C-alpha positions in Angstrom: 0.0 0.0 0.0 2.9 2.3 0.6 4.3 2.6 -2.9 0.8 2.9 -4.3 -0.1 5.8 -1.9 3.2 7.5 -2.7 2.4 7.3 -6.4 -1.1 8.6 -6.0 0.1 11.5 -3.8 2.8 12.3 -6.4 0.2 12.3 -9.2 -2.0 14.6 -7.1 1.0 17.0 -6.7 1.6 17.0 -10.4 -2.1 17.8 -11.2 -2.1 20.7 -8.7 1.1 22.0 -10.2 -0.3 21.7 -13.7 -3.6 23.3 -13.0 -1.9 26.2 -11.1 0.4 26.8 -14.1 -2.5 26.6 -16.5 -5.0 28.8 -14.7 -2.9 31.3 -12.7 0.4 31.0 -14.5 2.3 31.0 -11.2 3.5 28.4 -8.8 6.2 28.8 -6.1 9.6 27.5 -7.2 10.3 25.9 -3.8 7.1 23.9 -4.0 8.1 22.7 -7.6 11.5 21.6 -6.2 9.7 19.7 -3.4 7.5 18.0 -5.9 10.5 17.0 -8.1 12.4 15.6 -5.1 9.3 13.8 -3.9 9.0 12.2 -7.4 12.7 11.1 -7.2 12.1 9.6 -3.8 8.9 7.9 -5.1 10.7 6.4 -8.0 13.7 5.2 -5.9 11.5 4.0 -3.0 12.5 0.4 -3.6 16.2 1.2 -3.4 15.6 3.2 -0.3 13.8 0.3 1.3 16.6 -2.0 0.4 19.3 0.3 1.9 17.3 0.7 5.1 16.5 -3.0 5.5 20.2 -4.0 4.8 21.6 -1.3 7.1 19.3 -2.3 10.0 19.8 -6.0 9.2 16.0 -6.3 9.4 15.3 -9.9 8.2 11.5 -9.3 8.6 11.5 -6.1 6.6 9.9 -5.4 3.2 12.9 -6.6 1.3 12.7 -10.1 2.8 9.0 -10.7 3.0 8.7 -12.8 -0.1 12.0 -14.6 0.7 10.7 -15.6 4.1 7.3 -16.7 2.6 8.9 -19.0 0.0 11.5 -20.2 2.5 8.7 -21.5 4.8 6.5 -22.9 2.1 8.9 -24.3 -0.5 12.2 -24.4 1.4 13.8 -22.2 -1.2 13.9 -18.4 -0.8 15.6 -17.8 -4.1 12.3 -17.4 -5.9 11.2 -14.8 -3.3 14.4 -12.7 -4.1 13.8 -13.1 -7.8 10.2 -12.0 -7.6 11.1 -9.0 -5.3 13.7 -7.7 -7.8 11.5 -8.5 -10.8 8.6 -6.5 -9.4 
């Protein structure tokens, strides 16, 4: 739900920016920069999650959820890693 909500919020920001530029021809530069950096963070969300889970050595984190599931059900977590990086 997290990446989907980030994407929806980013699309909302883009629409507000577009409508403000279209109707009033003015939008604060600092807010435009915030939206741009939020977009970068949204696109790189997976890599940020990977870095945080690896730095904290959190084996129950988002990065390892599919690995743990396939490790319990099929005794091989490789498919979980493959699906995680594929998605």
